[in-house]
C-alpha positions in Angstrom: 112.9 -30.6 0.9 110.8 -33.3 2.3 107.0 -32.2 3.4 106.6 -31.9 6.9 103.1 -32.2 8.5 102.8 -29.9 11.0 99.8 -28.7 13.3 99.2 -26.3 10.9 99.6 -27.8 7.5 97.6 -30.8 8.6 95.2 -31.5 6.3 92.4 -34.3 7.5 90.6 -34.5 4.1 93.8 -35.4 2.1 94.8 -37.9 4.5 91.5 -39.6 4.3 91.6 -39.5 0.8 95.7 -41.6 0.7 93.9 -43.6 3.3 90.5 -44.8 0.6 93.4 -45.2 -1.9 95.8 -47.3 0.4 92.6 -49.2 0.9 91.3 -49.5 -2.6 95.4 -50.8 -2.9 95.3 -53.5 -0.7 91.8 -54.8 -1.9 92.5 -55.2 -5.3 95.2 -57.0 -3.9 94.0 -59.3 -2.2 90.8 -60.2 -5.3 93.3 -60.0 -7.6 95.5 -63.2 -8.4 98.9 -62.8 -9.6 100.1 -64.4 -12.9 102.5 -67.4 -11.9 105.8 -67.7 -12.9 106.2 -69.7 -15.9 109.8 -71.0 -17.7 111.9 -69.1 -20.0 111.0 -69.6 -23.1 114.4 -71.5 -23.9 113.9 -74.0 -21.2 110.4 -74.5 -22.6 111.7 -75.4 -26.4 114.0 -77.7 -24.7 112.1 -79.8 -22.9 109.3 -79.7 -25.5 112.0 -81.2 -27.9 112.6 -83.8 -25.0 108.9 -84.9 -25.3 109.1 -85.0 -29.4 112.6 -87.8 -28.2 110.1 -89.5 -26.2 107.4 -90.2 -27.9 109.9 -91.0 -31.0 111.5 -94.0 -28.6 107.5 -95.1 -28.0 106.8 -95.7 -31.3 110.4 -97.5 -32.3 109.6 -99.7 -28.8 106.2 -100.1 -30.0 107.4 -101.0 -33.8 110.2 -103.2 -31.5 107.2 -105.6 -30.1 105.0 -105.8 -33.4 108.2 -106.6 -34.9 109.2 -109.1 -32.4 105.7 -111.2 -32.9 105.8 -110.6 -36.2 108.7 -112.8 -36.3 107.9 -114.8 -33.2 110.2 -114.1 -30.7 107.3 -113.6 -28.0 109.5 -112.9 -24.7 111.9 -109.7 -26.7 108.1 -108.6 -28.1 106.9 -108.4 -24.4 110.0 -106.7 -23.4 109.9 -104.2 -25.8 105.7 -103.0 -24.8 107.0 -102.5 -21.5 110.1 -100.5 -22.7 107.4 -98.3 -24.8 105.1 -98.5 -22.0 107.9 -97.0 -19.6 108.8 -93.8 -22.3 105.0 -93.1 -22.7 105.6 -92.9 -19.0 108.9 -90.4 -19.6 106.9 -87.8 -22.2 103.8 -87.5 -19.6 105.9 -86.6 -17.2 107.7 -83.9 -19.3 104.0 -82.3 -19.9 103.3 -82.9 -16.5 106.5 -80.7 -15.7 105.3 -78.4 -18.5 101.7 -77.5 -17.2 102.9 -77.3 -13.2 105.2 -74.3 -14.2 101.8 -72.6 -16.5 102.9 -73.7 -20.0 101.0 -76.2 -22.2 103.1 -78.9 -23.9 103.7 -78.9 -28.0 103.8 -82.2 -28.9 105.9 -82.6 -32.2 105.7 -84.3 -35.0 108.3 -87.2 -34.5 109.4 -90.7 -36.6 106.9 -93.0 -36.0 107.5 -96.1 -38.2 111.2 -98.3 -38.1 112.1 -101.0 -40.2 114.6 -104.3 -38.6 116.3 -106.6 -40.1 116.4 -109.0 -37.4 117.2 -108.7 -33.5 120.3 -107.8 -33.6 120.1 -104.7 -36.0 117.0 -104.1 -33.6 118.9 -104.1 -30.5 122.1 -101.8 -32.2 119.9 -99.4 -33.2 118.2 -99.5 -29.6 121.4 -98.6 -28.1 122.1 -95.9 -30.2 118.4 -93.8 -29.6 118.9 -94.4 -25.5 122.8 -93.1 -25.9 121.6 -90.4 -28.3 118.9 -89.4 -25.6 121.5 -89.7 -22.8 123.5 -87.5 -24.9 120.6 -85.0 -25.5 119.6 -84.9 -21.6 123.5 -84.7 -20.6 123.6 -81.4 -22.6 120.2 -79.8 -21.7 121.4 -80.1 -18.4 124.8 -78.6 -18.9 122.8 -75.0 -20.6 120.1 -75.3 -17.4 122.2 -75.7 -14.9 122.8 -72.2 -13.7 119.7 -70.6 -14.8 116.9 -72.8 -13.6 118.2 -75.5 -10.2 114.3 -76.7 -10.3 114.7 -77.9 -13.9 118.6 -78.8 -13.7 116.8 -81.8 -11.4 113.8 -82.4 -13.1 116.3 -82.7 -16.1 118.7 -85.4 -13.9 116.1 -87.9 -13.2 115.8 -88.2 -17.2 120.0 -88.7 -17.2 120.1 -91.1 -14.4 116.9 -93.2 -16.3 119.3 -93.0 -19.6 122.1 -94.2 -18.3 120.6 -97.0 -16.9 118.9 -97.8 -20.5 122.6 -97.3 -21.7 123.9 -99.4 -19.8 120.8 -102.4 -20.6 121.3 -102.6 -24.0 125.1 -102.1 -23.7 124.8 -105.7 -21.6 122.8 -107.0 -24.8 125.6 -105.8 -27.0 128.5 -107.6 -25.2 126.1 -110.6 -24.9 125.5 -109.9 -28.8 129.3 -110.3 -29.1 129.9 -114.2 -26.9 127.3 -115.8 -29.7 127.4 -116.4 -33.4 124.9 -114.1 -34.5 123.9 -115.9 -37.6 122.6 -118.9 -36.2 119.5 -118.7 -35.9 119.3 -121.2 -32.8 121.9 -118.9 -31.0 119.5 -115.6 -31.2 116.3 -118.1 -30.0 118.3 -119.2 -26.9 119.5 -115.4 -26.5 116.1 -113.9 -26.4 115.2 -116.8 -24.0 117.8 -115.6 -21.9 117.8 -112.4 -21.5 114.4 -111.9 -22.5 112.5 -114.4 -20.4 
């Protein structure tokens, strides 16, 4: 049964003490910051994995640009330098997202070296890289949809980017189907047309 305060049982000292404790609690809340929310651990691990993939793509395109310069495909070299810069922007955006959610990005070790047998091989490898990344982002999106809609929306931006990248490299592969890829002249004309 609840205690009712009646005139006879009214204890002003007790009430004053309760008010003081309440004020202390209010003052503590006013000066003590709450701990901001962070992403769930599974999402943090997923985004750190994609961060590694973006750095892998950066080094891939950096190597592609260097290879193109070395074999005198200057237009393709300039194109792949831009691709590399874009991958760094993607990596930075993931890091910014993690830090906005009060987490520190964990940049994993990634593959930095690539070898290319020719421009066709380079484009084949680029297509595979972009296709695989599209699949990873799409799978991540499916996993995150219910648990964290904000991150689902963030990843949607990467899915959109990857769809564009896959389409671009698919166009290059389709164009290569139209030429004699063993002809140096055809490859030079291809570079001029598609990377010029």
